[in-house]
C-alpha positions in Angstrom: -19.1 38.2 6.4 -20.7 41.7 4.2 -22.1 44.3 6.9 -25.1 45.4 7.1 -26.6 48.9 6.2 -29.4 51.4 7.9 -31.4 51.6 5.2 -33.6 54.7 4.7 -37.1 52.9 4.2 -37.7 48.8 3.2 -36.2 46.6 0.7 -38.6 45.4 -1.9 -38.8 41.9 -2.4 -36.1 41.6 -5.5 -33.9 43.9 -3.6 -34.1 41.4 -0.3 -33.0 38.1 -2.5 -30.1 39.7 -3.3 -28.7 40.9 0.2 -30.5 37.5 0.9 -28.2 35.6 -1.3 -25.0 37.8 -1.0 -24.7 37.2 2.9 -25.3 33.8 2.5 -22.1 34.1 -0.2 -20.6 36.0 2.5 -20.9 34.1 4.9 -19.4 31.0 3.3 -16.5 32.1 1.1 -15.8 34.4 4.3 -13.9 31.0 6.1 -10.5 29.2 5.2 -11.5 26.0 2.9 -9.1 23.9 4.7 -11.2 25.0 8.4 -13.1 22.8 9.6 -12.3 18.9 9.0 -14.9 17.3 6.7 -15.5 21.0 5.3 -14.2 19.9 0.8 -16.3 16.2 1.4 -15.3 12.7 1.8 -12.6 9.9 0.3 -12.8 6.9 0.6 -9.6 5.2 0.8 -9.3 1.3 0.6 -7.0 -0.7 3.6 -5.0 -3.7 2.4 -3.7 -6.1 4.1 -0.3 -5.5 5.1 1.2 -3.5 8.2 3.3 -1.3 5.3 0.2 -0.1 2.8 -2.3 0.7 6.3 0.7 3.1 7.6 0.8 4.9 4.2 -2.8 5.0 4.2 -2.2 6.3 7.6 -0.3 8.6 6.9 -2.0 10.3 3.8 -5.6 10.2 6.0 -3.6 12.1 8.3 -2.8 15.2 6.6 -6.2 14.5 4.3 -8.1 15.6 6.7 -6.0 17.9 8.9 -4.0 19.3 6.7 -6.8 20.3 4.4 -10.0 19.7 5.8 -11.2 15.9 4.5 -13.5 13.3 5.7 -11.5 10.2 4.3 -13.9 7.0 4.4 -10.8 3.9 5.3 -12.6 0.2 4.0 -10.8 -2.3 4.5 -10.7 -5.3 1.6 -8.9 -7.1 -1.0 -6.4 -5.9 -3.5 -8.6 -7.9 -6.1 -12.1 -6.3 -5.0 -10.2 -2.8 -4.4 -9.7 -2.3 -8.6 -13.3 -4.2 -9.4 -15.0 -1.4 -7.2 -13.3 1.7 -9.2 -15.9 0.4 -11.8 -19.0 1.5 -9.0 -17.8 4.3 -7.5 -16.8 2.3 -4.7 -13.3 3.4 -3.8 -11.3 6.4 -4.5 -7.7 5.3 -3.9 -5.2 2.4 -3.1 -2.3 3.9 -1.8 0.7 1.7 -3.0 0.0 -1.1 -5.8 2.2 -3.9 -6.6 2.3 -4.1 -10.7 -0.7 -5.5 -10.8 -0.3 -4.7 -15.1 -3.9 -7.2 -16.0 -5.4 -4.3 -13.2 -4.2 -1.9 -14.9 -4.8 -3.2 -18.8 -8.6 -3.8 -17.7 -9.3 -0.6 -15.7 -6.4 1.7 -17.1 -5.9 1.2 -20.5 -9.3 -0.6 -22.0 -12.5 0.4 -19.2 -10.6 4.3 -18.6 -12.7 3.5 -15.1 -8.9 4.4 -12.9 -5.4 6.2 -13.6 -1.2 6.0 -11.8 -1.3 8.6 -9.3 2.3 8.7 -9.6 4.8 6.6 -7.5 4.9 6.6 -3.6 8.8 6.6 -3.7 8.9 3.0 -1.9 11.1 0.3 -3.6 9.1 -3.0 -4.1 11.3 -5.9 -3.9 9.4 -9.9 -3.8 11.8 -13.3 -2.9 12.3 -16.3 -1.7 14.4 -15.5 1.8 15.4 -17.8 4.5 16.9 -16.9 8.5 20.5 -16.2 8.6 21.1 -18.8 10.8 20.3 -21.5 7.7 22.4 -19.0 4.4 25.9 -19.7 7.6 25.2 -23.2 7.9 24.2 -24.1 4.8 26.4 -21.5 2.6 24.8 -23.2 -0.6 21.3 -23.2 0.2 20.5 -19.5 -1.2 21.1 -20.9 -4.4 17.8 -22.3 -6.1 20.0 -24.4 -7.4 21.2 -25.9 -5.0 16.9 -25.6 -2.9 16.4 -29.9 -4.2 19.8 -30.7 -2.2 17.5 -29.4 0.7 13.9 -29.8 0.1 13.5 -32.5 3.5 14.9 -30.2 5.9 11.5 -27.8 4.7 8.5 -30.7 5.1 6.1 -30.4 6.5 2.7 -32.3 6.9 1.3 -30.1 4.5 3.9 -31.4 2.1 4.7 -34.8 2.0 8.1 -35.1 0.8 8.2 -32.2 -0.8 10.5 -28.8 1.0 7.4 -27.1 2.0 7.5 -22.5 0.2 5.2 -20.1 2.5 3.9 -18.0 1.0 1.6 -15.1 2.6 -2.4 -14.5 1.6 -2.9 -16.2 -2.4 -4.5 -12.5 -3.3 -0.6 -10.8 -2.5 1.1 -11.1 -6.0 2.9 -13.9 -6.3 4.7 -16.5 -9.3 5.3 -19.1 -7.1 3.6 -22.0 -7.7 5.1 -21.6 -11.5 8.3 -21.3 -10.1 8.4 -24.3 -8.6 6.9 -26.2 -10.9 9.2 -24.3 -14.0 12.5 -24.3 -12.7 11.4 -28.3 -11.3 12.0 -27.5 -7.5 10.6 -30.8 -5.2 8.6 -27.7 -3.5 4.4 -27.1 -2.6 3.9 -23.7 -1.8 1.9 -23.5 1.1 -0.3 -20.3 1.7 -0.1 -19.0 5.2 -3.2 -16.5 4.9 -1.7 -13.4 5.9 1.1 -11.1 6.7 0.9 -11.9 10.3 1.8 -14.9 9.9 4.1 -14.3 7.2 6.0 -12.4 10.3 5.2 -15.1 12.8 7.0 -17.6 10.7 9.9 -16.0 10.1 10.5 -15.1 14.1 9.6 -18.5 15.7 12.9 -19.7 12.3 15.2 -17.4 13.9 14.7 -17.6 17.7 14.6 -21.1 17.1 16.3 -22.3 14.7 14.3 -23.9 12.8 13.7 -24.3 8.0 12.0 -22.0 6.7 11.8 -20.6 3.1 9.2 -18.2 2.6 8.5 -15.7 0.6 8.7 -12.5 1.3 9.4 -8.9 0.3 10.2 -5.3 1.2 9.6 -2.9 2.2 9.5 -4.0 5.7 9.8 -2.9 9.7 10.8 -6.5 10.3 13.7 -6.4 8.5 15.1 -3.5 10.4 14.3 -6.5 13.9 15.7 -9.7 12.1 17.7 -11.7 9.5 16.9 -12.9 5.9 18.4 -14.4 3.9 17.2 -13.5 -0.4 17.5 -17.0 -2.5 18.7 -16.5 -5.5 15.6 -17.6 -8.1 16.8 -17.4 -12.3 17.5 -14.2 -13.4 14.5 -11.1 -14.1 14.8 -10.3 -18.0 11.7 -7.6 -19.7 9.0 -10.1 -21.0 10.5 -13.2 -18.4 7.2 -13.3 -16.3 4.2 -11.8 -18.9 2.9 -16.0 -19.5 2.0 -16.5 -16.0 2.1 -20.1 -16.3 5.7 -20.1 -17.7 7.4 -18.1 -15.4 10.9 -18.8 -14.2 12.2 -16.6 -13.0 12.8 -13.9 -9.9 10.8 -10.9 -9.4 11.2 -7.7 -11.0 12.1 -5.0 -9.3 9.0 -2.7 -8.0 8.8 1.1 -8.4 5.2 0.8 -6.7 2.7 3.6 -7.8 -0.9 5.6 -6.4 -3.0 4.0 -8.4 -6.9 6.4 -8.3 -10.1 7.3 -9.1 -10.8 8.2 -13.1 -13.2 10.6 -11.5 -11.4 11.6 -8.2 -8.8 12.7 -9.9 -11.3 14.9 -11.9 -13.1 16.4 -9.6 -10.6 15.4 -6.1 -9.2 19.2 -6.5 -6.4 19.6 -3.3 -7.5 15.8 -2.5 -6.5 14.2 -5.4 -2.9 17.0 -5.3 -2.0 15.1 -1.9 -2.2 12.0 -3.1 -0.7 12.5 -6.2 2.5 14.4 -4.1 2.8 11.9 -1.6 6.7 10.7 -2.0 8.4 9.1 0.5 11.2 6.1 1.6 11.0 3.0 2.2 12.8 4.0 5.4 9.7 6.7 6.2 7.2 3.9 5.9 9.3 1.6 7.7 9.4 4.0 10.9 5.5 4.1 10.7 5.1 0.0 10.7 7.6 0.3 13.2 5.5 2.2 15.7 2.0 0.4 14.9 3.6 -3.0 15.5 6.8 -2.8 18.1 4.8 0.1 20.3 1.8 -1.1 19.8 0.4 2.6 18.2 -2.6 2.8 16.3 -2.1 3.5 12.8 -3.5 6.9 13.7 -1.2 7.2 16.8 1.5 6.4 14.8 0.6 8.6 11.9 0.5 11.9 14.0 3.9 10.5 15.6 5.9 10.7 12.0 3.6 13.4 10.8 4.9 15.7 13.7 8.5 14.8 13.5 8.9 14.5 9.4 7.3 18.0 8.2 10.2 19.3 6.4 9.6 15.2 4.5 6.0 16.0 3.6 5.6 20.4 4.0 5.8 20.2 -0.3 2.6 17.7 -0.9 0.4 20.1 0.9 -1.1 21.7 -2.4 -0.9 26.0 -2.7 
């Protein structure tokens, strides 16, 4: 704050105006930038429909708000809409992206309204899984070439004489319908509609020893509670999934990244720096997600606990 001094005579209009400007500048400049929540602006962060994503977003939001003084607006929304909204300016950050080369081509390369803000540190895996008890009872069931032999085990009311491959939300990254067709498997893909439905199916199939062939992925806290075995599809090779309708191979390994709007990258200041610096492991994400699911903590409370116990992990994310 600029100190006031006793003046021998009243200041003229110009001097008085100058003093007022200096006083206002002193008031705004005397307080640290990180002092008050929301003082530095707002970050619009979209939330996608799987618990690992929500866990990651909660930790990032906690640090933006409590370490840097930003306000974070979280918007639950489908992935495809998030990408479209980079163009309209409604979203600043997608905290975890699984590939989506088609959207990257459209919105990053062609329209130039978004860009990658670097890797999250998570290693993503997508594939087909059966409960461990099935792999023990039918040892060859984890080879796709034997799946037709076991199709009758997986029949449901929705699939008739075909076996069922249970998928999640239809907007998730999936090649399953093409894989079934191109590998000539006597199966039908059925969409459960959500990650929660997939988790429930895996838990019930394990508990009740009922057959289940499901699409699933890592990082995912469920693997610490339920034993699932991955089915070996034809090995992934670069380019084997370039034409979606012709895919006949397994999913690639995913190095998950963060996507931001170009405007946010250019004007987001320390908020963008933190998003860019954010980098943790599958285990870190699973700990937060596990707190949310198994201990029934809110995403915010789970993030707060993880942050309190893991400063050594996140301290270098904070801009200097």
